[in-house]
C-alpha positions in Angstrom: -14.3 29.5 4.0 -16.0 30.2 7.8 -14.1 28.4 10.5 -17.6 27.5 12.0 -18.4 25.6 9.0 -15.2 24.1 9.0 -15.7 22.9 12.3 -19.4 21.5 12.1 -18.5 17.9 12.2 -15.4 18.1 14.2 -15.2 17.2 18.0 -13.7 20.1 19.6 -12.6 20.4 23.6 -12.9 24.1 23.8 -12.8 27.5 21.9 -11.4 30.8 22.9 -12.3 33.6 20.5 -14.7 34.2 17.5 -15.2 31.2 15.0 -16.9 33.7 12.8 -13.7 34.1 10.8 -12.9 33.4 7.1 -10.2 30.9 6.6 -8.0 31.2 3.6 -5.9 28.2 4.0 -4.8 25.4 6.5 -1.0 24.7 7.2 0.9 22.5 9.7 4.2 24.0 8.9 4.5 27.2 10.6 6.9 28.4 7.6 4.4 28.1 5.1 1.4 29.9 7.0 0.1 32.9 5.1 -2.3 35.8 6.2 -5.9 34.2 7.6 -4.5 30.9 7.7 -5.7 28.3 10.5 -2.3 26.6 11.8 -2.6 23.1 13.2 -0.1 22.3 15.8 0.7 18.4 15.4 2.7 16.6 18.0 4.9 14.8 15.2 7.4 12.1 15.6 10.4 14.4 16.0 8.8 17.9 16.3 6.1 19.2 18.4 4.3 21.8 16.3 3.0 23.5 19.5 6.4 25.0 19.9 5.7 26.9 16.6 2.5 28.7 17.5 4.0 32.1 18.1 6.0 31.7 14.8 2.7 30.8 12.8 0.9 33.7 14.2 3.9 36.0 13.1 3.5 34.6 9.7 -0.2 35.7 9.5 -2.4 32.7 11.2 -5.7 34.1 12.7 -6.7 30.5 14.1 -4.7 28.0 16.0 -5.9 24.4 16.3 -4.0 22.7 19.1 -4.2 19.8 21.9 -2.9 22.4 24.6 -3.8 26.0 24.7 -0.8 28.3 25.8 -1.0 30.2 28.9 -0.5 33.4 27.1 -2.7 34.2 24.0 -3.3 37.1 21.7 -6.5 38.5 21.9 -7.1 38.7 18.2 -6.4 34.9 17.4 -9.0 32.2 17.9 -7.9 29.0 19.5 -9.4 25.8 19.0 -8.4 22.9 21.5 -8.8 19.5 20.2 -7.9 15.6 21.5 -5.9 14.6 18.7 -4.7 17.5 16.1 -3.1 14.8 13.7 -6.9 13.4 13.2 -8.3 16.9 13.0 -6.1 18.2 10.4 -7.2 15.4 7.9 -10.9 16.3 8.8 -10.4 20.1 8.4 -8.6 19.5 5.2 -11.3 17.4 3.9 -14.0 20.1 5.0 -11.9 22.9 3.4 -11.7 21.1 0.2 -15.6 20.0 0.2 -15.1 16.7 1.1 -13.6 15.2 -2.1 -13.6 11.8 -1.0 -17.5 11.6 -0.8 -17.5 12.5 -4.7 -15.4 9.8 -5.9 -14.6 6.1 -4.8 -11.5 6.2 -3.2 -9.6 2.5 -2.4 -6.8 2.0 -0.3 -4.2 -0.7 -0.5 -2.3 -1.4 2.3 0.5 -4.3 3.0 4.2 -4.8 3.3 4.5 -5.6 -0.6 2.4 -5.2 -3.6 1.0 -1.8 -2.7 2.4 0.2 -5.2 1.9 -2.4 -8.1 -1.9 -3.1 -7.2 -2.7 0.5 -7.2 -0.8 1.6 -10.5 -2.1 -1.2 -12.1 -5.8 -0.4 -10.8 -5.2 3.3 -12.2 -4.0 1.9 -15.7 -6.8 -0.4 -15.8 -9.6 1.9 -15.3 -7.7 4.4 -17.6 -8.0 1.7 -20.2 -11.5 1.3 -19.9 -12.3 5.0 -20.5 -12.6 6.6 -17.0 -11.1 9.6 -15.4 -9.0 8.4 -12.5 -6.4 9.2 -9.9 -3.3 7.6 -8.2 -1.3 8.0 -5.0 1.6 6.0 -5.1 5.2 5.6 -3.9 6.3 6.4 -7.4 4.0 9.3 -8.5 0.7 11.1 -8.0 -1.6 11.0 -11.2 -4.7 12.5 -12.4 -5.4 10.6 -15.6 -2.2 10.9 -17.5 -0.8 13.8 -15.7 1.9 12.7 -13.3 3.7 14.4 -10.2 6.8 12.9 -8.8 5.7 11.5 -5.2 7.6 12.6 -2.0 6.2 9.8 0.5 4.3 6.5 0.0 1.2 8.2 1.6 1.7 12.1 1.7 0.4 14.3 4.2 -3.2 14.7 5.1 -3.1 18.5 3.5 -1.5 17.3 0.2 -4.0 14.2 0.1 -7.1 15.9 0.5 -5.6 18.7 -2.2 -4.8 15.9 -4.5 -8.4 14.6 -4.2 -9.7 17.9 -4.7 -8.1 18.3 -8.1 -9.0 14.7 -9.0 -12.7 15.7 -8.4 -12.4 19.0 -10.5 -10.8 16.8 -13.3 -13.9 14.8 -13.3 -12.3 11.6 -11.8 -14.9 8.8 -10.3 -12.2 6.9 -8.8 -8.9 7.1 -7.2 -6.4 4.4 -6.0 -3.8 5.0 -3.2 -1.3 3.4 -1.2 -2.0 3.4 2.4 1.4 3.0 4.3 1.4 1.8 7.9 3.0 5.3 9.1 0.3 7.1 7.3 -2.4 5.0 9.2 -0.6 5.5 12.6 0.2 9.3 12.0 -3.6 9.9 11.0 -2.6 11.1 7.5 -5.8 9.3 6.0 -8.0 11.2 8.3 -11.1 12.7 6.8 -11.0 10.3 3.8 -14.1 8.4 3.1 -12.9 5.2 1.4 -15.0 2.9 -0.8 -12.8 0.1 -0.3 -9.7 -1.5 1.1 -7.3 -4.1 0.1 -4.6 -6.1 2.1 -1.8 -7.7 0.2 0.5 -9.2 2.9 2.4 -8.2 6.2 6.1 -9.3 6.9 8.6 -7.9 9.0 9.4 -4.2 8.0 9.5 -0.9 9.7 10.2 -2.4 13.1 12.4 0.9 13.3 9.1 3.0 13.7 6.6 0.4 15.1 9.2 -1.4 17.6 7.1 -4.7 17.5 5.4 -6.8 14.6 2.3 -6.7 16.6 2.1 -3.1 16.7 2.7 -3.1 12.7 -0.1 -5.7 12.4 -2.2 -3.4 14.8 -1.6 -0.3 12.6 -2.6 -2.1 9.3 -5.6 -3.6 10.8 -6.9 -0.3 12.2 -7.4 1.2 8.7 -9.8 -1.6 8.0 -11.4 -1.3 11.4 -12.4 2.3 10.4 -13.9 1.5 6.7 -17.9 1.9 6.6 -20.5 -0.4 6.3 -20.9 0.7 2.4 -17.2 -0.2 1.9 -15.8 -3.5 0.8 -12.6 -4.9 2.5 -10.7 -7.5 0.1 -7.9 -9.6 1.9 -5.1 -12.1 0.9 -5.7 -15.3 2.7 -2.5 -16.7 1.4 -1.0 -14.4 4.2 -1.6 -15.9 7.7 -2.8 -12.5 9.2 -5.3 -11.9 6.2 -8.2 -12.7 8.0 -7.1 -11.0 11.2 -7.6 -7.7 8.9 -11.3 -8.4 8.8 -12.1 -9.3 12.5 -13.5 -6.0 13.4 -14.3 -4.3 10.0 -17.9 -3.2 9.2 -17.1 -3.3 5.3 -18.2 -6.4 3.1 -15.8 -9.0 3.7 -13.9 -10.5 0.6 -11.0 -12.9 0.3 -8.7 -13.6 -2.6 -6.0 -16.8 -2.8 -3.7 -18.6 -5.2 -3.9 -21.6 -3.0 -6.9 -21.9 -1.0 -10.8 -21.6 -1.4 -11.7 -18.0 -1.7 -14.1 -15.6 -3.2 -11.4 -14.8 -5.9 -9.0 -17.3 -6.9 -6.0 -17.6 -9.5 -3.5 -20.4 -10.5 -0.3 -20.0 -12.6 -0.4 -22.7 -15.3 2.6 -21.6 -17.1 5.5 -19.2 -16.3 8.1 -17.8 -18.6 10.5 -14.7 -18.7 8.2 -12.8 -20.8 4.9 -13.7 -19.0 2.7 -16.5 -17.6 -0.5 -18.1 -18.3 -2.9 -17.7 -15.4 -6.5 -19.6 -14.7 -8.1 -16.5 -12.9 -11.6 -16.5 -11.7 -12.0 -20.2 -13.9 -10.9 -18.1 -17.2 -7.3 -18.8 -19.0 -5.5 -15.5 -19.5 -1.8 -14.8 -20.7 -0.1 -11.8 -18.9 3.0 -10.0 -19.2 3.9 -10.6 -15.6 6.2 -13.2 -13.8 5.8 -15.0 -10.5 3.4 -15.9 -8.1 3.2 -12.6 -6.4 2.4 -11.1 -9.4 -0.5 -13.4 -10.0 -1.6 -12.5 -6.5 -1.3 -8.7 -7.3 -3.3 -9.4 -10.4 -6.0 -11.3 -8.8 -6.3 -8.2 -6.2 -6.4 -5.9 -9.1 -9.2 -8.1 -10.7 -11.4 -8.5 -7.4 -11.3 -4.7 -6.9 -12.4 -3.9 -10.5 -15.3 -6.6 -10.4 -16.4 -5.1 -6.8 -16.3 -1.5 -8.1 -18.9 -2.7 -10.8 -17.0 -3.6 -13.7 -17.6 -6.4 -16.1 -15.5 -9.3 -15.6 -14.8 -10.3 -19.1 -13.8 -6.7 -19.8 -11.5 -6.5 -16.9 -9.8 -10.1 -17.8 -9.3 -8.4 -21.4 -7.2 -5.4 -20.1 -5.4 -7.2 -17.6 -3.9 -9.4 -20.4 -2.6 -6.1 -22.1 -1.4 -4.6 -18.9 2.6 -4.1 -18.3 4.6 -4.5 -15.1 4.9 -1.4 -13.0 8.3 0.4 -13.3 11.1 -1.3 -11.1 8.9 -4.3 -10.5 10.5 -7.3 -11.9 11.8 -5.2 -15.0 13.7 -7.6 -17.4 16.5 -6.8 -19.8 18.4 -8.9 -22.1 22.1 -8.7 -23.2 23.1 -8.9 -26.8 25.1 -12.1 -26.0 22.1 -13.5 -23.8 22.3 -12.5 -20.3 19.3 -11.7 -18.5 19.0 -8.7 -15.6 15.8 -8.3 -13.4 15.6 -5.0 -11.5 13.2 -5.0 -8.6 12.4 -2.9 -5.8 12.4 -5.9 -3.5 13.6 -4.3 -0.2 12.3 -6.7 2.4 13.2 -10.2 3.2 9.8 -11.5 1.8 10.0 -9.6 -1.4 13.3 -10.7 -1.9 12.2 -14.5 -1.4 9.2 -13.8 -3.9 11.2 -12.3 -6.5 13.9 -15.1 -6.4 11.0 -17.6 -6.3 9.8 -16.3 -9.7 13.3 -16.6 -11.1 13.4 -20.3 -9.8 10.2 -21.0 -11.4 11.7 -20.1 -14.8 15.2 -21.1 -14.7 16.5 -24.5 -16.0 19.3 -25.1 -13.7 21.7 -24.9 -16.2 22.4 -21.4 -15.6 23.6 -19.5 -12.4 21.5 -16.7 -10.5 23.6 -13.8 -9.3 21.9 -11.5 -7.1 23.0 -7.8 -6.0 21.4 -6.7 -3.0 22.0 -4.3 0.0 19.7 -2.6 2.7 18.6 0.8 3.5 20.3 3.0 6.4 18.2 4.4 9.2 15.7 1.8 8.9 14.8 -1.7 10.3 18.1 -3.5 11.1 16.3 -6.7 11.9 15.9 -7.3 8.3 19.7 -6.6 7.1 20.9 -10.3 8.0 17.6 -11.7 6.6 18.0 -10.2 3.3 21.3 -11.8 2.9 20.1 -15.2 4.0 17.2 -15.0 1.7 19.6 -14.1 -1.2 21.8 -16.8 -0.5 19.3 -19.6 -0.3 18.0 -19.1 -3.9 21.3 -17.8 -5.6 24.4 -19.3 -6.9 26.4 -16.1 -6.1 25.5 -13.1 -4.2 26.8 -9.4 -4.1 26.1 -7.6 -1.0 26.2 -3.8 -1.8 25.3 -0.5 -0.4 21.5 0.6 -0.9 20.7 4.1 0.4 22.8 4.4 3.5 21.3 7.6 4.2 23.1 9.0 7.4 24.3 5.5 8.5 27.8 4.3 7.6 27.4 1.8 4.8 30.2 -0.3 5.8 28.2 -1.0 9.2 25.0 -1.7 7.1 27.1 -4.4 5.2 28.5 -5.8 8.4 24.8 -6.4 9.6 24.1 -8.1 6.4 27.2 -10.2 6.7 25.9 -11.4 10.2 23.2 -13.6 7.9 26.0 -15.4 6.0 26.2 -19.0 7.3 29.7 -20.6 7.0 28.7 -23.1 4.5 27.7 -20.0 2.3 30.9 -18.1 2.6 32.5 -19.2 -0.7 29.5 -18.1 -3.0 29.3 -14.3 -1.3 31.3 -11.1 -2.0 30.9 -7.7 -0.5 31.4 -4.6 -2.6 30.4 -1.3 -0.9 30.1 0.6 -4.1 26.9 -0.2 -6.1 28.0 0.5 -9.2 31.0 -1.5 -8.9 28.7 -4.4 -7.5 26.3 -4.2 -10.5 29.6 -4.1 -12.9 31.0 -7.3 -11.1 27.6 -9.1 -11.5 27.6 -8.4 -15.3 31.3 -9.6 -15.4 30.9 -13.0 -13.7 27.6 -13.5 -15.7 27.6 -16.0 -18.7 25.3 -16.2 -21.7 21.9 -17.4 -20.1 22.6 -16.5 -16.5 20.2 -14.2 -14.4 21.3 -11.3 -12.5 18.7 -10.2 -10.1 19.5 -6.3 -8.9 17.1 -5.9 -5.9 16.3 -3.2 -3.5 15.8 0.0 -5.4 13.5 -0.6 -8.4 12.1 2.7 -9.8 14.3 4.8 -7.7 16.7 7.0 -9.7 18.9 8.3 -6.8 21.2 6.8 -3.9 20.8 8.8 -0.7 24.2 9.1 1.0 24.5 11.6 4.1 21.3 13.2 3.5 22.0 13.9 -0.2 20.5 12.3 -3.2 22.8 11.4 -5.8 21.6 10.3 -9.3 21.8 6.5 -9.6 19.5 4.1 -11.6 20.0 0.6 -11.2 18.4 0.0 -14.7 20.7 2.5 -16.3 23.9 0.9 -15.0 23.1 -2.6 -16.3 22.2 -1.3 -19.5 25.6 0.3 -19.4 27.3 -2.9 -18.5 25.3 -4.8 -21.1 26.1 -2.1 -23.8 22.6 -1.3 -24.6 21.4 2.3 -25.4 18.1 3.9 -25.0 
């Protein structure tokens, strides 16, 4: 594709060299540049791509897009100066792949918790209704049933546009994608024309990156600020910041709630370990999901499907047959009647919600044993809060390692122990080995007791010192229960 065509809708501060060039690819990683590629020099969190311009040229780049043109430039190379190369990377990639988001309806889901469940369930719902549909989520990227394991919650701008183009070529009319705060802030979603956006909730998380809660909220809100007047914005008003998301959006504003008057409403009528009965939009349906947070997720799924033109009764019928997402309140029962719940809850609010769901079901004649940790190289503020939330709704708590990454797991556990008040000391134990912690919970449990294993959910690895070792919470508890797949 000609460079001049790629630049047609992009604001350029300056150009040196010819734009009458054929571009065979775009890349931001100098190591992956090939002959006649355009190299986009991004200023990243840890690395400045401008330092690798010469390397990209050596690899074959004929065009360099950057925020600052070097003092010395080869005569045969075209340089394009832009104000924000992060923004321009997405816009260039969109143009290179012929604007795929304009050829389908892309819906973004953002919030601290619930993104994966909502996006994945929407993908499944539309698939069951006979549509070709794509998914970009924490767990995987899907085109219909074809699946690719995900590397990030929201991939880089090049990967996103390539995925969207592949979806279009496979006839997809819809794509549902998780939109993380990192992706918003780093402009990874630039160049995407969203048909709609969903806000789930916002609680303290990722403050290692955003530094303040106000900046975290600002990042989420900016996603809705950028939606067009042709799009819709659906927000959860059970969250105190739900309406904040809609303040400056040009999109059609819609609300959903389990507690208040809203455009879309839901109420839990009955709750059991194998599911719950809901009054959803004035219709009673049985679902295989458990917990108020899941009722909220299903309501968001329903509202989005209806706003995308689906028949209400058909949507309700499909929702009643949906299954929970992998690693989200996955339940298993031992032969002697012990229960285990494996859940991805890795924030204080998510842990609180899962334990609240268990509390709704339990009879008080059993004990709840929670196994929980906290990730390394991440927001340290939430570590004592995780321990505190676990203790408030559990009879016994085992603090253990999660993904320590490059941190010392013992130090992470000390941070968690800081959240243990003296009155709770007798019901908490710290076991660094996650495998031993799960084994201990299984040994302590009696028939009827409920074990919650929180934090990793669908993840099948444990990251220690930069190395991912195979580890699966569900596998571990099945081994403890003597259950074979």
